[in-house]
Every structure is written in C-alpha cells, then in structure tokens.
C-alpha distance (Angstrom), angle and dihedral (degrees) to the residues before:
residue distance angle dihedral
M1 . . .
G2 3.80 . .
I3 3.85 134.4 .
D4 3.79 124.4 -113.7
V5 3.87 112.0 -147.4
S6 3.68 129.8 178.4
A7 3.85 137.6 171.7
S8 3.86 130.7 -169.6
F9 3.72 121.3 178.9
S10 3.84 138.3 155.1
F11 3.74 132.1 -165.2
V12 3.92 135.3 174.4
L13 3.87 129.4 -133.7
E14 3.77 119.9 -159.5
R15 3.85 88.6 -149.9
A16 3.72 141.6 12.2
S17 3.83 107.4 -64.4
D18 3.79 142.0 162.1
V19 3.88 117.3 -109.3
L20 3.71 129.1 -170.0
L21 3.73 115.5 -153.8
Q22 3.83 132.7 -167.8
F23 3.77 117.0 175.7
E24 3.88 110.4 116.9
A25 3.68 123.1 103.1
A26 3.86 110.3 -102.9
A27 3.82 117.0 -110.0
I28 3.90 98.8 -135.4
P29 3.72 134.5 141.0
E30 3.81 96.4 -95.0
Q31 3.81 91.9 55.9
S32 3.82 135.0 37.4
I33 3.80 125.8 -151.2
L34 3.72 105.3 -139.8
R35 3.73 97.2 174.1
Q36 3.71 136.9 0.3
D37 3.85 141.0 165.3
R38 3.81 125.4 -168.2
S39 3.80 132.4 -174.6
L40 3.70 129.4 -177.5
G41 3.79 132.4 -171.2
E42 3.81 126.4 -112.6
A43 3.87 111.7 -57.7
E44 3.85 139.0 176.7
H45 3.89 86.3 -141.6
V46 3.65 139.9 11.0
A47 3.89 127.4 -177.2
S48 3.67 134.0 160.9
I49 3.92 120.0 -143.3
P50 3.82 135.0 -178.3
A51 3.78 112.9 -90.4
H52 3.78 131.3 -137.5
D53 3.85 113.0 -44.5
D54 3.85 87.9 -0.8
I55 3.79 89.2 -78.6
G56 3.87 107.4 137.1
Q57 3.81 125.0 -29.2
R58 3.73 140.2 -94.1
I59 3.72 127.0 -137.8
W60 3.69 124.2 -138.4
V61 3.77 113.8 -151.0
R62 3.88 129.4 179.6
T63 3.64 111.9 -163.0
C64 3.91 147.6 130.4
G65 3.77 133.1 -140.8
E66 3.73 123.3 12.8
F67 3.76 118.6 -4.9
E68 3.92 129.1 -173.4
V69 3.74 131.9 -159.9
H70 3.78 124.5 -168.0
Y71 3.75 121.9 178.9
A72 3.86 136.9 170.2
A73 3.83 134.8 171.3
T74 3.78 145.2 159.4
V75 3.82 114.2 -135.3
E76 3.69 131.9 -170.2
I77 4.00 116.4 -149.4
E78 3.67 121.6 -145.8
R79 3.75 103.9 169.6
M80 3.79 135.4 141.3
A81 3.85 110.7 -110.6
P82 3.75 105.4 -179.6
D83 3.85 119.1 168.4
I84 3.88 98.2 -84.0
A85 3.88 92.1 -144.5
T86 3.77 91.1 66.2
L87 3.78 97.3 57.3
D88 3.82 122.8 95.0
A89 3.75 126.8 -139.0
L90 3.73 128.5 -111.4
D91 3.78 118.2 -125.7
P92 3.82 111.3 -115.2
H93 3.82 93.5 -111.3
R94 3.75 89.5 58.7
L95 3.82 96.0 51.8
P96 3.86 121.0 114.1
A97 3.70 113.5 -108.6
E98 3.62 95.8 -114.6
T99 3.82 93.2 60.8
V100 3.95 96.0 53.7
Q101 3.68 92.9 87.6
Y102 3.77 91.8 62.8
L103 3.87 92.2 61.1
F104 3.88 91.3 69.0
D105 3.75 137.6 81.1
S106 3.81 115.3 -90.1
R107 3.83 136.0 -176.5
Y108 3.80 95.6 -72.6
C109 3.74 101.6 19.0
P110 3.91 115.8 68.2
A111 3.74 94.8 -178.8
D112 3.73 98.5 168.4
R113 3.86 90.5 65.7
F114 3.91 90.7 61.1
Q115 3.72 100.9 54.0
P116 3.87 96.6 99.8
F117 3.73 90.2 45.5
V118 3.91 99.2 51.6
E119 3.89 89.4 46.9
A120 3.85 91.8 50.4
E121 3.86 95.9 41.3
F122 3.79 102.1 34.7
G123 3.76 104.0 18.1
D124 3.90 96.5 122.9
T125 3.75 91.6 60.4
R126 3.98 134.7 70.4
G127 3.66 138.2 -159.9
G128 3.79 117.1 -28.5
A129 3.75 91.2 4.9
R130 3.77 91.3 57.6
I131 3.89 90.6 47.2
A132 3.81 88.6 51.8
A133 3.83 89.4 49.9
I134 3.75 91.7 49.4
R135 3.83 90.8 47.6
D136 3.88 91.2 52.0
W137 3.81 92.2 42.2
I138 3.87 90.2 56.1
A139 3.83 92.9 45.0
D140 3.94 89.6 51.2
H141 3.72 96.2 45.1
F142 3.79 106.4 36.8
S143 3.83 132.8 70.4
Y144 3.71 121.0 -147.0
A145 3.82 105.8 -120.6
P146 3.87 133.4 145.2
V147 3.82 94.3 -120.9
S148 3.91 101.3 119.9
T149 3.66 129.5 96.6
A150 3.82 136.6 -159.2
T151 3.89 88.7 -84.2
T152 3.86 95.0 47.8
T153 3.90 107.3 123.4
A154 3.91 127.5 -165.5
L155 3.78 86.3 -102.2
D156 3.68 91.4 56.1
S157 3.84 93.1 49.1
F158 3.72 90.5 46.4
V159 3.74 93.4 56.7
E160 3.83 91.9 42.9
R161 3.84 94.8 43.8
R162 3.73 92.3 -145.5
G163 3.78 143.4 79.8
V164 3.78 146.0 115.2
C165 3.84 129.4 -74.4
R166 3.80 90.5 -76.5
D167 3.85 90.7 59.3
Y168 3.80 93.9 44.4
A169 3.70 89.2 56.4
H170 3.80 94.9 45.8
V171 3.75 90.2 52.1
L172 3.91 94.5 50.9
I173 3.84 91.9 43.3
T174 3.76 91.8 51.7
L175 3.91 93.2 45.8
A176 3.87 90.1 47.7
R177 3.75 91.8 49.6
A178 3.81 90.9 47.9
N179 3.78 85.0 61.0
A180 3.89 93.5 49.7
I181 3.83 92.6 -106.5
P182 3.80 110.9 131.8
A183 3.83 111.4 -121.5
R184 3.75 133.3 174.9
Y185 3.78 141.9 -171.4
V186 3.87 118.9 -102.6
S187 3.67 123.9 -162.9
C188 3.72 111.8 -157.4
Y189 3.82 155.6 147.5
A190 3.80 116.5 -109.1
P191 3.82 133.0 173.2
G192 3.78 115.8 -123.1
V193 3.81 94.6 36.3
E194 3.88 110.7 144.4
P195 2.92 118.1 -130.5
P196 3.84 94.5 26.2
D197 3.80 107.1 -110.4
F198 3.75 147.8 123.3
H199 3.85 101.4 -60.1
A200 3.82 131.8 -147.4
V201 3.72 129.9 -154.2
A202 3.75 135.3 166.8
E203 3.66 126.2 -109.2
V204 3.89 123.1 -155.0
F205 3.82 129.9 -161.5
L206 3.95 109.7 -131.8
A207 3.80 136.2 152.4
D208 3.75 117.6 -61.5
P209 3.95 108.1 -126.3
N210 3.79 88.4 -150.8
N211 3.78 96.6 54.5
D212 3.88 120.4 48.3
N213 3.80 94.8 -153.0
G214 3.69 100.7 32.7
G215 3.79 146.1 78.0
A216 3.83 142.2 -154.2
W217 3.73 140.7 -160.9
Y218 3.80 117.9 -102.3
P219 3.87 126.3 -168.5
V220 3.89 116.5 -127.0
D221 3.78 121.8 -174.7
A222 3.77 115.9 -166.0
T223 3.91 90.6 -172.9
G224 3.79 88.3 65.9
M225 3.81 91.4 -140.0
A226 3.95 99.2 104.9
E227 3.88 122.5 65.4
P228 3.90 109.6 -152.7
A229 3.75 92.0 -132.3
N230 3.88 88.4 55.1
T231 3.74 99.7 43.6
V232 3.89 117.0 112.6
K233 3.71 108.7 -155.0
I234 3.78 118.6 -136.4
G235 3.81 98.8 175.1
V236 3.81 145.0 -46.2
G237 3.73 137.0 -129.3
R238 3.84 145.8 149.3
D239 3.81 89.4 -77.3
A240 3.74 140.8 -32.6
A241 3.80 94.7 -59.3
D242 3.74 88.0 71.1
V243 3.76 101.2 54.3
S244 3.77 107.7 30.5
F245 3.87 111.2 153.5
L246 3.85 87.8 -133.0
T247 3.85 128.2 24.9
V248 3.65 117.7 174.2
F249 3.82 126.6 -162.4
G250 3.78 93.6 -154.9
Q251 3.82 137.6 16.0
A252 3.86 119.0 -39.6
Q253 3.78 139.8 159.7
L254 3.75 122.5 -147.1
L255 3.77 109.7 -132.1
A256 3.84 105.6 -178.1
M257 3.82 141.5 -12.5
K258 3.66 134.4 -175.8
V259 3.79 122.8 176.9
S260 3.92 129.8 -179.6
A261 3.82 141.2 178.2
T262 3.72 123.9 178.7
N263 3.75 137.7 161.5
T264 3.86 107.7 -100.8
A265 3.93 118.1 -124.4
E266 3.72 90.1 -157.4
P267 3.81 121.8 102.0
L268 3.81 113.4 -109.9
T269 3.74 120.4 -126.9
C-alpha cells in the first residue's frame, strides 16, 4: 500500500524576489515515487537544485505578485523500522564523516547547554534505549499547542513545555546531540497528522543491526502522530531552517495552504 500526498499553497510578493521552495517527496532508496504531478505559477526563473545531503530537491523561483503551487504524488515506502530501543550507539570516532555535522549546535538546537540534563535524566540508558527514553519523556512532559514562532528554539520549547511538531523535533534532536548521537531534522508528509500540515520528525544515527561496523538513520516522532513506515520524506537538515517549504529572500504574505497525506486504497503496480 502506498501513501497519497498533496500540497497546495499560494503567496504574494510585493516586488520581484527570490524564493526557495521544498515540498516534493524525495526520490531516495527507501521510498519510490510512483506518480506525481506539479504545477507552478508564472515565474521569471525556475530551477531545481539538490537539497541537503542530496535528499530531495529545492526549487529556486524568481517571481513577483501572487504565486501558486500545486503538488500531488503517490509514494511507496520501504524503510527499516526496528524497535529504536534495541539499537546500540556508535562511538563518535566510528561515525561516518557525513554524520559529524549533526553532533553540533545549530540555529534552533543548542545541544551543549543540555549535556548536564541528559546525563542526570537519562544516565542509566545508552544508544537507542536513551533515544526511546528521550522520546517518551518529551511525549509525557509536552503539550501540543501552536505557540511557537520562527525564532523559537529548543531551549524555549523546553522551558515552555509545549509546541508543535517542529518544536518536538528540535527538542529531541537537541537532547540526542547532547548525548553525542547524531540527529537531524526531517520535513515530511505523514498520514494521521492533526491538523493536516507539513510534518516534522527527528532522525537519529544508530548502529545498523544488519551491519556489524555500520550505522543507519532512524526516524523518531515524539508527537506520536507519524509511523516511520508511513512517513514520506521531503528533506533533511540540521534543523527547520534547512528544510522550510517556503523561504523568501524578500517580503511575502502566505495567502493559503492545504496539505494532506493518506494511505491509498488503490493497488500498487
């Protein structure tokens, strides 16, 4: 069974500006794009470029006035989804080079400040068991509420004990990095998200049980709304700043947005 995803949004620019979009399901080994359709409004310039870690793509648009985006796709997921608590950690010196950047602080994730907290709260766990404990702690202590802004960091959310999926992901990423476990932000579509919207989960790098010397990325959603096997990746990054669906280098007003993700009832061929 596949997942049908769609996104439609529109915005208006007062003057000609550059816009960076990222909303399409990524064509990567763990998910296959079976069908897709995309339409963009009138633009002076349109160009696709590889996104962060070569997962998905971004679209440069230069335009003025009102601009509309319509996208729909059917995606089949083939992803490892082991019990996260059973996985071991990799010592930092064994990590692949491309994961090292995800150990460090980023714009919304000040991991260094949380090292005493993770040791005090989760010190009797290790690796995936610690990630599971962090996920459960966030789920138990946070309330889902639309209170965050574009400047809200994981520290702000930790103090407030509330936020949306973006904030849950930022806190989990921050606490994982504070424990020397690489963690990155994933923008995605996922059935069951309420209210329907672009979703965000964390992804952690832990040992691969099928490879004695290797590791793999595993999605973790502290909101409990997204199942790893039903999550359609759009892109990844250090935090939300790297994978916004709409980044405007100028002034813009969002006019409308509608996002959906549902399990398709049609047979896949």
